[in-house]
C-alpha beads as a LAMMPS data file, in Angstrom:
LAMMPS data file: protein, C-alpha beads

433 atoms
432 bonds

1 atom types
1 bond types

-500.0 500.0 xlo xhi
-500.0 500.0 ylo yhi
-500.0 500.0 zlo zhi

Masses

1 110.0

Atoms # bond

1 1 1 -115.509 383.047 376.709
2 1 1 -114.715 387.111 376.482
3 1 1 -113.450 388.510 379.959
4 1 1 -114.864 391.497 381.399
5 1 1 -118.255 390.822 379.454
6 1 1 -121.307 390.021 381.553
7 1 1 -124.840 388.554 379.681
8 1 1 -128.077 389.910 381.260
9 1 1 -131.026 387.650 380.447
10 1 1 -134.608 389.303 381.308
11 1 1 -137.407 387.206 381.554
12 1 1 -141.280 388.121 382.317
13 1 1 -142.803 391.574 382.584
14 1 1 -141.470 395.151 382.047
15 1 1 -140.765 395.729 385.872
16 1 1 -137.820 392.941 385.895
17 1 1 -136.540 394.945 382.356
18 1 1 -136.094 397.882 384.594
19 1 1 -134.679 395.957 387.493
20 1 1 -132.035 394.522 384.890
21 1 1 -131.152 397.968 383.422
22 1 1 -130.576 399.019 386.774
23 1 1 -127.986 396.610 387.526
24 1 1 -126.751 396.617 383.733
25 1 1 -125.735 400.043 384.552
26 1 1 -124.353 399.555 387.247
27 1 1 -121.595 396.729 386.132
28 1 1 -120.962 399.136 383.127
29 1 1 -120.092 401.915 385.506
30 1 1 -117.786 399.644 386.974
31 1 1 -115.948 398.893 383.697
32 1 1 -117.836 395.332 382.149
33 1 1 -118.878 395.005 378.895
34 1 1 -122.615 394.429 379.197
35 1 1 -125.013 392.802 376.727
36 1 1 -128.460 392.017 377.213
37 1 1 -130.354 389.110 375.811
38 1 1 -127.654 388.884 373.336
39 1 1 -128.057 385.856 370.837
40 1 1 -124.231 384.669 371.116
41 1 1 -123.749 384.612 375.410
42 1 1 -120.248 384.380 375.376
43 1 1 -118.996 386.589 378.369
44 1 1 -117.633 385.451 381.820
45 1 1 -120.879 385.799 383.741
46 1 1 -124.525 385.301 382.990
47 1 1 -127.290 387.025 385.170
48 1 1 -130.656 385.681 384.327
49 1 1 -133.310 387.862 385.905
50 1 1 -136.353 385.015 386.245
51 1 1 -140.371 385.528 386.391
52 1 1 -142.311 383.176 388.786
53 1 1 -146.054 384.672 388.288
54 1 1 -147.592 381.847 386.314
55 1 1 -146.606 378.180 385.585
56 1 1 -145.443 379.102 381.956
57 1 1 -143.495 381.941 383.103
58 1 1 -142.178 379.872 385.971
59 1 1 -140.714 376.513 383.713
60 1 1 -139.467 379.230 380.779
61 1 1 -137.339 380.327 383.890
62 1 1 -136.232 376.845 384.870
63 1 1 -135.649 375.723 381.286
64 1 1 -133.524 378.515 381.008
65 1 1 -131.460 378.265 383.964
66 1 1 -131.094 375.029 383.119
67 1 1 -129.943 375.854 379.568
68 1 1 -127.168 378.125 381.055
69 1 1 -126.001 375.582 383.673
70 1 1 -125.438 373.448 380.698
71 1 1 -123.534 376.258 379.090
72 1 1 -121.326 376.566 382.137
73 1 1 -120.350 372.740 382.139
74 1 1 -119.866 372.477 378.690
75 1 1 -117.020 375.697 379.608
76 1 1 -118.973 378.360 377.381
77 1 1 -119.476 380.552 380.611
78 1 1 -117.701 381.161 383.594
79 1 1 -120.071 382.025 386.352
80 1 1 -124.095 381.969 386.531
81 1 1 -126.324 383.942 388.558
82 1 1 -130.164 384.116 388.769
83 1 1 -131.994 386.673 390.032
84 1 1 -135.660 387.881 389.907
85 1 1 -138.966 386.355 391.006
86 1 1 -138.628 382.722 390.759
87 1 1 -135.426 383.099 393.105
88 1 1 -137.333 385.501 395.196
89 1 1 -140.152 383.061 396.078
90 1 1 -138.344 379.404 395.217
91 1 1 -134.965 380.301 397.012
92 1 1 -134.291 377.534 399.401
93 1 1 -135.650 375.006 396.788
94 1 1 -133.707 376.263 393.561
95 1 1 -130.245 376.110 395.805
96 1 1 -131.115 372.619 396.532
97 1 1 -132.172 371.538 392.871
98 1 1 -130.200 373.801 390.828
99 1 1 -126.418 373.788 392.729
100 1 1 -124.791 374.436 389.597
101 1 1 -125.910 378.219 390.051
102 1 1 -123.110 380.203 391.548
103 1 1 -125.848 382.362 393.423
104 1 1 -129.530 382.901 393.847
105 1 1 -130.437 386.197 394.756
106 1 1 -134.501 387.690 395.199
107 1 1 -135.926 390.394 393.347
108 1 1 -135.074 393.146 395.624
109 1 1 -131.457 392.065 396.732
110 1 1 -129.974 392.129 393.358
111 1 1 -127.524 394.861 393.926
112 1 1 -125.715 392.169 396.246
113 1 1 -124.458 390.595 393.094
114 1 1 -122.110 393.566 392.956
115 1 1 -120.881 392.870 396.377
116 1 1 -120.317 389.227 396.106
117 1 1 -118.534 390.106 392.971
118 1 1 -116.450 392.639 394.700
119 1 1 -117.690 395.566 392.301
120 1 1 -117.359 398.916 393.507
121 1 1 -119.809 401.308 391.838
122 1 1 -119.087 404.777 391.973
123 1 1 -120.826 406.740 394.653
124 1 1 -122.171 409.166 392.124
125 1 1 -124.268 406.969 390.367
126 1 1 -128.160 407.276 391.642
127 1 1 -130.529 404.841 392.424
128 1 1 -132.461 405.153 388.852
129 1 1 -129.756 405.218 386.850
130 1 1 -129.741 402.400 384.237
131 1 1 -129.099 401.085 380.696
132 1 1 -131.505 401.500 378.526
133 1 1 -131.976 398.416 376.756
134 1 1 -135.546 399.198 374.989
135 1 1 -134.958 401.261 371.535
136 1 1 -133.719 404.713 372.866
137 1 1 -136.582 406.663 372.073
138 1 1 -139.039 405.072 374.899
139 1 1 -138.589 403.477 378.168
140 1 1 -140.388 402.232 380.697
141 1 1 -140.827 404.024 384.231
142 1 1 -141.601 401.641 387.373
143 1 1 -143.137 404.130 389.853
144 1 1 -143.997 401.347 392.800
145 1 1 -143.045 398.044 393.653
146 1 1 -145.459 395.291 395.171
147 1 1 -149.179 395.206 395.841
148 1 1 -151.802 395.227 399.078
149 1 1 -154.857 393.509 397.090
150 1 1 -153.731 390.105 397.551
151 1 1 -156.659 388.898 394.797
152 1 1 -157.581 385.242 395.425
153 1 1 -155.721 384.162 392.435
154 1 1 -152.874 386.180 392.609
155 1 1 -148.995 385.256 393.930
156 1 1 -147.788 388.773 392.890
157 1 1 -147.937 390.089 396.678
158 1 1 -146.457 386.892 397.924
159 1 1 -143.146 387.539 395.649
160 1 1 -143.427 391.453 396.070
161 1 1 -144.531 392.138 399.407
162 1 1 -146.082 395.235 400.304
163 1 1 -146.971 397.978 397.856
164 1 1 -143.973 400.629 397.973
165 1 1 -144.104 404.177 395.909
166 1 1 -141.543 405.575 394.866
167 1 1 -141.356 409.569 395.407
168 1 1 -142.302 411.811 392.695
169 1 1 -139.627 413.805 392.889
170 1 1 -137.033 411.079 392.240
171 1 1 -139.501 410.018 389.568
172 1 1 -139.455 413.632 387.975
173 1 1 -135.832 413.300 387.901
174 1 1 -135.601 409.813 386.517
175 1 1 -137.486 411.047 383.666
176 1 1 -135.745 414.014 383.132
177 1 1 -132.480 411.681 382.613
178 1 1 -134.148 409.657 380.488
179 1 1 -135.402 412.736 378.432
180 1 1 -131.533 414.018 378.068
181 1 1 -130.962 410.844 376.695
182 1 1 -133.502 410.768 373.926
183 1 1 -136.278 409.198 375.300
184 1 1 -139.665 410.731 373.758
185 1 1 -142.264 407.851 375.587
186 1 1 -142.404 407.197 378.750
187 1 1 -144.427 404.102 379.534
188 1 1 -145.715 404.156 383.654
189 1 1 -145.729 400.873 385.270
190 1 1 -146.355 399.533 388.750
191 1 1 -148.527 396.335 389.971
192 1 1 -151.487 398.815 390.852
193 1 1 -151.169 402.307 389.562
194 1 1 -154.545 403.112 391.422
195 1 1 -152.354 402.791 394.920
196 1 1 -149.744 405.083 393.799
197 1 1 -148.695 407.325 396.882
198 1 1 -150.779 406.204 399.782
199 1 1 -147.866 404.662 401.522
200 1 1 -146.205 407.859 401.163
201 1 1 -148.481 410.639 400.968
202 1 1 -151.652 409.216 402.781
203 1 1 -153.636 409.531 399.230
204 1 1 -153.577 408.845 395.967
205 1 1 -151.095 411.030 394.104
206 1 1 -151.098 409.580 390.109
207 1 1 -152.862 412.393 389.002
208 1 1 -150.335 414.821 390.594
209 1 1 -147.402 412.317 389.112
210 1 1 -148.902 412.432 385.929
211 1 1 -149.008 416.240 385.582
212 1 1 -145.859 416.922 386.543
213 1 1 -144.511 414.291 384.039
214 1 1 -146.633 415.549 381.682
215 1 1 -145.109 419.168 381.922
216 1 1 -141.760 418.218 381.358
217 1 1 -139.856 419.476 378.051
218 1 1 -139.560 416.608 375.729
219 1 1 -142.006 414.291 376.787
220 1 1 -144.049 413.627 374.186
221 1 1 -146.243 410.409 375.439
222 1 1 -146.694 408.922 378.457
223 1 1 -148.637 406.398 378.914
224 1 1 -150.493 404.346 382.020
225 1 1 -150.139 401.066 382.652
226 1 1 -151.595 398.210 385.118
227 1 1 -154.413 400.521 387.414
228 1 1 -156.614 398.565 389.491
229 1 1 -160.294 399.058 389.450
230 1 1 -161.474 399.368 392.940
231 1 1 -160.422 402.695 394.438
232 1 1 -159.503 404.018 391.219
233 1 1 -158.179 407.527 390.998
234 1 1 -160.948 409.163 388.788
235 1 1 -158.895 412.605 389.568
236 1 1 -156.558 411.645 386.863
237 1 1 -159.055 411.218 384.102
238 1 1 -158.768 415.213 383.498
239 1 1 -155.060 415.268 383.625
240 1 1 -155.411 413.063 380.684
241 1 1 -157.702 414.674 378.887
242 1 1 -156.380 417.979 378.931
243 1 1 -152.668 417.086 378.360
244 1 1 -152.142 416.037 374.515
245 1 1 -148.820 414.431 375.557
246 1 1 -150.670 411.801 377.833
247 1 1 -151.719 409.388 375.800
248 1 1 -155.232 408.220 375.911
249 1 1 -154.839 404.955 376.815
250 1 1 -155.326 403.008 380.113
251 1 1 -154.153 399.408 380.827
252 1 1 -156.501 398.057 383.746
253 1 1 -157.208 394.543 384.320
254 1 1 -161.064 393.866 385.074
255 1 1 -160.410 389.806 385.365
256 1 1 -164.261 388.848 385.210
257 1 1 -167.745 390.766 385.499
258 1 1 -169.905 387.916 387.519
259 1 1 -170.715 389.567 390.679
260 1 1 -170.130 385.593 391.741
261 1 1 -166.959 385.233 390.359
262 1 1 -165.176 388.364 391.504
263 1 1 -166.536 387.983 395.305
264 1 1 -164.437 384.558 394.834
265 1 1 -161.437 386.200 393.467
266 1 1 -161.637 388.789 396.312
267 1 1 -161.672 391.892 394.251
268 1 1 -163.861 393.902 396.100
269 1 1 -165.614 395.323 392.660
270 1 1 -168.792 394.253 391.345
271 1 1 -170.413 394.036 388.149
272 1 1 -172.130 397.689 388.859
273 1 1 -169.066 398.818 389.716
274 1 1 -167.373 397.936 386.824
275 1 1 -169.841 399.164 384.554
276 1 1 -169.992 402.664 385.726
277 1 1 -165.938 402.798 385.750
278 1 1 -165.865 401.970 382.030
279 1 1 -168.512 404.480 381.234
280 1 1 -166.857 407.185 383.247
281 1 1 -163.470 406.694 381.908
282 1 1 -165.345 406.736 378.221
283 1 1 -167.352 409.925 379.705
284 1 1 -164.389 411.821 380.825
285 1 1 -161.609 410.872 378.333
286 1 1 -163.359 410.831 374.819
287 1 1 -161.587 408.592 372.697
288 1 1 -159.648 406.428 375.624
289 1 1 -158.675 403.089 374.375
290 1 1 -159.041 400.748 377.121
291 1 1 -156.739 397.633 377.710
292 1 1 -157.937 394.765 379.922
293 1 1 -157.127 391.095 380.760
294 1 1 -159.571 388.853 381.575
295 1 1 -159.736 385.455 383.187
296 1 1 -162.000 382.488 382.546
297 1 1 -161.800 378.835 384.132
298 1 1 -161.687 380.453 387.683
299 1 1 -163.450 378.373 390.653
300 1 1 -167.130 379.124 390.902
301 1 1 -167.467 380.065 386.866
302 1 1 -169.852 377.923 385.517
303 1 1 -171.537 378.256 381.966
304 1 1 -174.087 380.716 383.398
305 1 1 -171.059 382.825 384.470
306 1 1 -169.080 382.545 381.264
307 1 1 -172.072 383.200 379.094
308 1 1 -172.191 386.667 381.770
309 1 1 -168.633 387.227 380.812
310 1 1 -168.833 387.025 376.780
311 1 1 -171.911 389.215 376.798
312 1 1 -169.634 392.128 378.907
313 1 1 -167.312 391.752 376.433
314 1 1 -169.897 392.371 373.448
315 1 1 -171.112 395.133 375.642
316 1 1 -168.012 396.626 376.670
317 1 1 -165.959 396.641 373.203
318 1 1 -162.361 396.633 374.508
319 1 1 -159.819 398.160 372.245
320 1 1 -157.308 395.666 373.839
321 1 1 -158.057 392.673 375.536
322 1 1 -156.241 389.702 376.805
323 1 1 -157.290 386.909 378.227
324 1 1 -155.920 383.483 380.219
325 1 1 -157.081 380.744 381.658
326 1 1 -156.887 380.060 385.591
327 1 1 -153.921 378.241 387.289
328 1 1 -153.656 377.419 390.486
329 1 1 -150.779 379.301 392.144
330 1 1 -149.065 377.747 395.084
331 1 1 -149.769 379.605 398.574
332 1 1 -152.595 381.923 396.929
333 1 1 -156.048 382.096 398.984
334 1 1 -157.558 380.517 395.903
335 1 1 -155.117 377.151 396.280
336 1 1 -155.506 376.853 399.637
337 1 1 -159.454 377.233 399.935
338 1 1 -160.765 376.730 396.366
339 1 1 -161.062 373.186 394.319
340 1 1 -159.625 373.875 390.653
341 1 1 -162.820 372.243 389.671
342 1 1 -163.222 373.557 386.172
343 1 1 -162.097 370.719 383.746
344 1 1 -158.665 372.101 381.442
345 1 1 -160.472 371.294 378.324
346 1 1 -163.660 373.445 379.319
347 1 1 -161.029 376.526 380.237
348 1 1 -159.399 376.156 377.045
349 1 1 -162.434 376.212 375.029
350 1 1 -163.977 379.162 376.875
351 1 1 -160.578 380.933 376.376
352 1 1 -160.831 380.624 372.356
353 1 1 -164.272 381.548 372.368
354 1 1 -163.700 384.695 373.865
355 1 1 -160.883 385.354 372.203
356 1 1 -162.536 384.887 369.149
357 1 1 -165.239 387.036 369.858
358 1 1 -162.051 389.735 371.133
359 1 1 -160.867 389.250 367.490
360 1 1 -164.058 390.155 365.398
361 1 1 -164.081 392.832 368.013
362 1 1 -160.860 394.278 367.379
363 1 1 -161.082 394.254 363.455
364 1 1 -164.318 396.232 363.318
365 1 1 -162.574 398.627 365.726
366 1 1 -159.734 398.872 363.628
367 1 1 -161.905 399.217 360.201
368 1 1 -163.619 402.402 361.988
369 1 1 -159.981 403.390 361.430
370 1 1 -159.421 403.357 357.671
371 1 1 -159.264 406.847 355.984
372 1 1 -158.346 408.606 359.627
373 1 1 -155.157 410.255 360.291
374 1 1 -152.631 409.441 363.521
375 1 1 -149.611 410.344 364.955
376 1 1 -147.333 407.280 364.716
377 1 1 -143.715 406.776 366.279
378 1 1 -141.594 404.956 364.325
379 1 1 -140.109 401.663 366.222
380 1 1 -138.384 399.605 363.704
381 1 1 -137.628 399.278 359.772
382 1 1 -138.366 395.620 357.759
383 1 1 -138.321 394.897 354.271
384 1 1 -141.444 396.555 353.143
385 1 1 -142.388 398.769 355.985
386 1 1 -141.728 400.654 358.835
387 1 1 -143.547 399.715 361.982
388 1 1 -144.739 402.441 364.257
389 1 1 -147.778 402.659 367.266
390 1 1 -150.168 404.863 367.899
391 1 1 -150.960 406.666 371.054
392 1 1 -153.380 403.531 371.568
393 1 1 -150.970 401.139 371.322
394 1 1 -147.953 399.956 374.120
395 1 1 -144.958 398.599 372.712
396 1 1 -144.715 394.461 372.707
397 1 1 -147.966 393.764 373.069
398 1 1 -150.468 396.168 371.629
399 1 1 -151.518 396.137 367.623
400 1 1 -148.710 397.701 365.219
401 1 1 -149.148 400.300 362.184
402 1 1 -147.342 399.107 358.889
403 1 1 -146.185 402.285 357.196
404 1 1 -145.647 401.565 353.398
405 1 1 -142.150 403.092 352.509
406 1 1 -142.278 406.023 350.172
407 1 1 -139.484 408.530 352.069
408 1 1 -137.001 407.449 354.339
409 1 1 -137.992 407.592 358.382
410 1 1 -135.723 407.861 361.217
411 1 1 -136.349 405.143 363.852
412 1 1 -137.787 407.112 366.625
413 1 1 -139.181 409.852 364.509
414 1 1 -143.192 410.826 365.120
415 1 1 -145.140 411.292 361.656
416 1 1 -148.923 411.476 360.758
417 1 1 -149.865 408.356 358.900
418 1 1 -153.130 407.848 356.979
419 1 1 -154.479 404.362 357.076
420 1 1 -155.650 402.543 354.229
421 1 1 -156.348 398.807 355.373
422 1 1 -157.145 397.080 358.869
423 1 1 -156.459 393.709 360.221
424 1 1 -157.664 392.234 363.983
425 1 1 -154.233 393.374 364.978
426 1 1 -152.582 395.460 362.727
427 1 1 -152.824 398.747 360.602
428 1 1 -151.463 399.657 357.113
429 1 1 -151.001 403.037 355.811
430 1 1 -149.359 405.940 354.246
431 1 1 -147.295 408.694 355.429
432 1 1 -148.688 412.376 354.869
433 1 1 -145.738 414.212 352.681

Bonds

1 1 1 2
2 1 2 3
3 1 3 4
4 1 4 5
5 1 5 6
6 1 6 7
7 1 7 8
8 1 8 9
9 1 9 10
10 1 10 11
11 1 11 12
12 1 12 13
13 1 13 14
14 1 14 15
15 1 15 16
16 1 16 17
17 1 17 18
18 1 18 19
19 1 19 20
20 1 20 21
21 1 21 22
22 1 22 23
23 1 23 24
24 1 24 25
25 1 25 26
26 1 26 27
27 1 27 28
28 1 28 29
29 1 29 30
30 1 30 31
31 1 31 32
32 1 32 33
33 1 33 34
34 1 34 35
35 1 35 36
36 1 36 37
37 1 37 38
38 1 38 39
39 1 39 40
40 1 40 41
41 1 41 42
42 1 42 43
43 1 43 44
44 1 44 45
45 1 45 46
46 1 46 47
47 1 47 48
48 1 48 49
49 1 49 50
50 1 50 51
51 1 51 52
52 1 52 53
53 1 53 54
54 1 54 55
55 1 55 56
56 1 56 57
57 1 57 58
58 1 58 59
59 1 59 60
60 1 60 61
61 1 61 62
62 1 62 63
63 1 63 64
64 1 64 65
65 1 65 66
66 1 66 67
67 1 67 68
68 1 68 69
69 1 69 70
70 1 70 71
71 1 71 72
72 1 72 73
73 1 73 74
74 1 74 75
75 1 75 76
76 1 76 77
77 1 77 78
78 1 78 79
79 1 79 80
80 1 80 81
81 1 81 82
82 1 82 83
83 1 83 84
84 1 84 85
85 1 85 86
86 1 86 87
87 1 87 88
88 1 88 89
89 1 89 90
90 1 90 91
91 1 91 92
92 1 92 93
93 1 93 94
94 1 94 95
95 1 95 96
96 1 96 97
97 1 97 98
98 1 98 99
99 1 99 100
100 1 100 101
101 1 101 102
102 1 102 103
103 1 103 104
104 1 104 105
105 1 105 106
106 1 106 107
107 1 107 108
108 1 108 109
109 1 109 110
110 1 110 111
111 1 111 112
112 1 112 113
113 1 113 114
114 1 114 115
115 1 115 116
116 1 116 117
117 1 117 118
118 1 118 119
119 1 119 120
120 1 120 121
121 1 121 122
122 1 122 123
123 1 123 124
124 1 124 125
125 1 125 126
126 1 126 127
127 1 127 128
128 1 128 129
129 1 129 130
130 1 130 131
131 1 131 132
132 1 132 133
133 1 133 134
134 1 134 135
135 1 135 136
136 1 136 137
137 1 137 138
138 1 138 139
139 1 139 140
140 1 140 141
141 1 141 142
142 1 142 143
143 1 143 144
144 1 144 145
145 1 145 146
146 1 146 147
147 1 147 148
148 1 148 149
149 1 149 150
150 1 150 151
151 1 151 152
152 1 152 153
153 1 153 154
154 1 154 155
155 1 155 156
156 1 156 157
157 1 157 158
158 1 158 159
159 1 159 160
160 1 160 161
161 1 161 162
162 1 162 163
163 1 163 164
164 1 164 165
165 1 165 166
166 1 166 167
167 1 167 168
168 1 168 169
169 1 169 170
170 1 170 171
171 1 171 172
172 1 172 173
173 1 173 174
174 1 174 175
175 1 175 176
176 1 176 177
177 1 177 178
178 1 178 179
179 1 179 180
180 1 180 181
181 1 181 182
182 1 182 183
183 1 183 184
184 1 184 185
185 1 185 186
186 1 186 187
187 1 187 188
188 1 188 189
189 1 189 190
190 1 190 191
191 1 191 192
192 1 192 193
193 1 193 194
194 1 194 195
195 1 195 196
196 1 196 197
197 1 197 198
198 1 198 199
199 1 199 200
200 1 200 201
201 1 201 202
202 1 202 203
203 1 203 204
204 1 204 205
205 1 205 206
206 1 206 207
207 1 207 208
208 1 208 209
209 1 209 210
210 1 210 211
211 1 211 212
212 1 212 213
213 1 213 214
214 1 214 215
215 1 215 216
216 1 216 217
217 1 217 218
218 1 218 219
219 1 219 220
220 1 220 221
221 1 221 222
222 1 222 223
223 1 223 224
224 1 224 225
225 1 225 226
226 1 226 227
227 1 227 228
228 1 228 229
229 1 229 230
230 1 230 231
231 1 231 232
232 1 232 233
233 1 233 234
234 1 234 235
235 1 235 236
236 1 236 237
237 1 237 238
238 1 238 239
239 1 239 240
240 1 240 241
241 1 241 242
242 1 242 243
243 1 243 244
244 1 244 245
245 1 245 246
246 1 246 247
247 1 247 248
248 1 248 249
249 1 249 250
250 1 250 251
251 1 251 252
252 1 252 253
253 1 253 254
254 1 254 255
255 1 255 256
256 1 256 257
257 1 257 258
258 1 258 259
259 1 259 260
260 1 260 261
261 1 261 262
262 1 262 263
263 1 263 264
264 1 264 265
265 1 265 266
266 1 266 267
267 1 267 268
268 1 268 269
269 1 269 270
270 1 270 271
271 1 271 272
272 1 272 273
273 1 273 274
274 1 274 275
275 1 275 276
276 1 276 277
277 1 277 278
278 1 278 279
279 1 279 280
280 1 280 281
281 1 281 282
282 1 282 283
283 1 283 284
284 1 284 285
285 1 285 286
286 1 286 287
287 1 287 288
288 1 288 289
289 1 289 290
290 1 290 291
291 1 291 292
292 1 292 293
293 1 293 294
294 1 294 295
295 1 295 296
296 1 296 297
297 1 297 298
298 1 298 299
299 1 299 300
300 1 300 301
301 1 301 302
302 1 302 303
303 1 303 304
304 1 304 305
305 1 305 306
306 1 306 307
307 1 307 308
308 1 308 309
309 1 309 310
310 1 310 311
311 1 311 312
312 1 312 313
313 1 313 314
314 1 314 315
315 1 315 316
316 1 316 317
317 1 317 318
318 1 318 319
319 1 319 320
320 1 320 321
321 1 321 322
322 1 322 323
323 1 323 324
324 1 324 325
325 1 325 326
326 1 326 327
327 1 327 328
328 1 328 329
329 1 329 330
330 1 330 331
331 1 331 332
332 1 332 333
333 1 333 334
334 1 334 335
335 1 335 336
336 1 336 337
337 1 337 338
338 1 338 339
339 1 339 340
340 1 340 341
341 1 341 342
342 1 342 343
343 1 343 344
344 1 344 345
345 1 345 346
346 1 346 347
347 1 347 348
348 1 348 349
349 1 349 350
350 1 350 351
351 1 351 352
352 1 352 353
353 1 353 354
354 1 354 355
355 1 355 356
356 1 356 357
357 1 357 358
358 1 358 359
359 1 359 360
360 1 360 361
361 1 361 362
362 1 362 363
363 1 363 364
364 1 364 365
365 1 365 366
366 1 366 367
367 1 367 368
368 1 368 369
369 1 369 370
370 1 370 371
371 1 371 372
372 1 372 373
373 1 373 374
374 1 374 375
375 1 375 376
376 1 376 377
377 1 377 378
378 1 378 379
379 1 379 380
380 1 380 381
381 1 381 382
382 1 382 383
383 1 383 384
384 1 384 385
385 1 385 386
386 1 386 387
387 1 387 388
388 1 388 389
389 1 389 390
390 1 390 391
391 1 391 392
392 1 392 393
393 1 393 394
394 1 394 395
395 1 395 396
396 1 396 397
397 1 397 398
398 1 398 399
399 1 399 400
400 1 400 401
401 1 401 402
402 1 402 403
403 1 403 404
404 1 404 405
405 1 405 406
406 1 406 407
407 1 407 408
408 1 408 409
409 1 409 410
410 1 410 411
411 1 411 412
412 1 412 413
413 1 413 414
414 1 414 415
415 1 415 416
416 1 416 417
417 1 417 418
418 1 418 419
419 1 419 420
420 1 420 421
421 1 421 422
422 1 422 423
423 1 423 424
424 1 424 425
425 1 425 426
426 1 426 427
427 1 427 428
428 1 428 429
429 1 429 430
430 1 430 431
431 1 431 432
432 1 432 433
């Protein structure tokens, strides 16, 4: 057990990762040796940043807590603290059921860990300063927290509370600091990009924010994640089309296409609205790659509604698509008002079917890239290839480009790659010498 070492374990989404990075920076400034997601946890203190979004994520968080409870009982670590979404949502239950944990903290009071450990952080530390855990060439920029949408299936507003934007000036300063550290790619994240700025400025300011970020020297890529379809800020599209360093990429969860299902989900968006949105995105930003998420098995989804969803997937031909089966979440509108009536085996069949369809679409779209040249950022080196991404690929969730080793490449560098082979979720190519 190593004194003055803290291990931070982060579960869940990139928004949690940003919180862990901020906490880690403060520990480091106070003189601690900080390790994130280390394979060999051997510090006095372990902090687990949990996820509480869906059943599988909650189970992973609980299992991880119990794993480190056992490590504490075996004398491998001295103190164990838990923060994040799971403890925000189930604070009292966790305190009662896992008393071996030294302290539970919510999603927004994690800095209280510092106070409870009597750690003094220098007053010069700015709110957005953090210890990056991503490769040095890319980072996540969290521009807001919370959500006001209250979709019937979603527990996020219950966990995070109302939508709260970070002021533009603070985000600009944070981005400049990241660039000064060597970051080239800014992945903008929020639960609902479409609402950015409304709570502060009385109107959406996403377009202004992206414009300001795009004009910062050293920002080579900006990528937008998690827009909401209703009240989508269309004024961001000309900004995306105009700036070469704003990736032609948008992550926007559409969930379904059937008006019956969308109404039950409380999405406040129709099939006609969705088709117009997709068409307008592609019309105003030529070449845009759309990533979406769909849900199968929501209450009220019969075979007719599922066939309608399949037809939509065939029509839309999304460049990136994920899907998941509905699972009832405590205290949501759906859990209290609807019966979870679609059998599990039907949900799984529908999920498999729609993902097989998407795999074929992904292969077709990737094969269209053969012979074309793309700007690729190099993320890492493996035995036979360098592994990178195009502007159309977000870290960790999207396809990668395997670059044959014909010359020495630097991690974090940009190179032009000619694509020679395609698979559903990977491309293979060669560097242009």
